[in-house]
C-alpha positions in Angstrom: 120.6 109.4 157.1 122.9 111.8 155.3 121.2 114.0 152.7 123.5 113.9 149.7 123.4 117.0 147.4 123.1 116.4 143.7 125.6 117.8 141.2 125.0 120.9 139.1 125.6 120.3 135.4 124.6 123.6 134.0 123.1 127.0 134.9 121.9 129.4 132.3 119.8 132.6 132.1 117.5 133.1 129.1 114.3 134.6 127.8 112.5 131.3 127.1 112.7 127.6 127.4 110.7 125.3 125.1 110.4 121.6 126.1 109.8 119.2 123.2 106.5 117.4 123.6 107.8 114.0 122.6 111.4 113.9 123.9 111.1 116.4 126.8 114.4 117.9 125.7 114.8 121.7 126.4 115.6 124.4 123.8 116.9 127.7 125.4 116.0 130.9 123.6 118.1 134.1 123.9 120.7 133.2 126.5 121.9 136.2 128.4 124.8 137.3 130.5 124.0 141.1 130.7 121.0 143.4 131.1 121.6 146.8 129.6 119.4 149.8 130.5 119.6 153.6 130.1 118.2 154.1 133.6 117.6 152.3 136.9 115.7 150.9 138.5 114.7 148.7 135.6 112.0 146.0 135.5 112.7 143.0 133.4 109.5 141.5 132.0 110.5 137.9 132.1 113.7 135.9 132.8 114.2 132.1 133.0 116.8 130.5 135.2 117.5 127.1 133.8 119.6 124.4 135.4 120.3 120.7 135.2 121.1 118.5 138.1 122.3 114.9 138.4 123.6 112.4 141.0 120.5 113.1 143.1 118.9 110.6 145.6 115.1 110.4 145.9 113.1 113.5 146.8 115.4 116.6 147.1 114.5 120.0 148.4 115.6 122.8 146.0 115.7 126.5 146.2 116.6 129.2 143.6 117.6 132.7 144.7 118.5 135.9 142.9 120.8 138.1 145.0 122.5 141.5 144.5 126.2 140.7 145.1 127.2 144.3 145.7 124.4 145.0 148.2 125.2 142.4 151.0 123.7 139.6 148.9 120.2 141.2 149.2 117.7 138.6 148.0 115.5 139.8 145.1 113.7 136.5 144.5 113.5 133.1 146.1 111.5 130.0 145.1 111.5 126.7 146.9 110.5 123.3 145.4 111.2 119.6 145.3 112.6 117.4 142.6 112.5 113.6 142.5 115.4 111.5 141.3 114.3 108.1 140.4 117.8 107.1 139.5 121.2 108.6 140.5 122.2 108.9 136.8 119.0 110.8 135.9 119.4 114.4 134.7 116.7 116.7 136.0 116.0 120.0 134.3 114.6 123.0 136.3 113.2 126.1 134.6 112.3 128.9 137.0 110.3 131.8 135.5 110.7 135.2 137.0 108.1 137.8 136.0 108.7 141.5 136.5 111.9 141.4 138.5 113.2 144.9 139.4 116.9 145.5 139.4 117.5 148.6 141.5 120.9 149.6 140.2 123.7 148.7 137.9 125.4 145.8 139.7 126.4 142.2 139.7 123.6 139.8 140.5 123.7 136.0 140.9 121.2 133.2 140.6 122.0 130.6 143.2 120.8 127.0 143.2 120.5 125.1 146.5 119.7 121.4 147.1 119.0 120.2 150.7 120.3 123.6 151.8 123.7 123.1 150.1 124.8 125.7 147.6 125.4 123.8 144.3 126.5 126.8 142.2 125.8 130.2 140.9 125.3 132.0 137.6 126.2 135.7 137.3 124.2 138.3 135.4 125.5 141.9 135.1 123.2 144.9 134.9 124.8 147.8 133.1 123.8 151.4 132.6 124.2 152.3 128.9 123.8 155.6 127.0 121.2 155.6 124.3 122.4 156.7 120.9 121.4 160.2 119.8 118.1 160.3 117.9 118.4 161.1 114.3 117.0 164.6 113.4 114.1 164.6 111.0 115.1 165.8 107.5 
């Protein structure tokens, strides 16, 4: 039997996801594309990788990775799991919480989502080194 991969509908990085108790619909809080820091390495307290999948068939193995693109795709984080599609038209939401991830240097990083070992897509996040504004002198 051929394992068909589902389709990736969305992939977003944010600070928080709140699922409504009645409808189950997600609300994403503080969507981010960049992480700015005056120095590296930097530890980010909490990130959420949120994605939606559809066109899936029964039980599907999933995997989420965070890789450093400019460092030979070094894997910083990886989590495996399963999702069950009861219907091919069903949309399944995944929210993967990463606590205390360390970004070693300013670089381009990517979250990658796999299903049945097939890469479905990626979402980029850029870590940038920024200068802090000068502190105001007390008067």
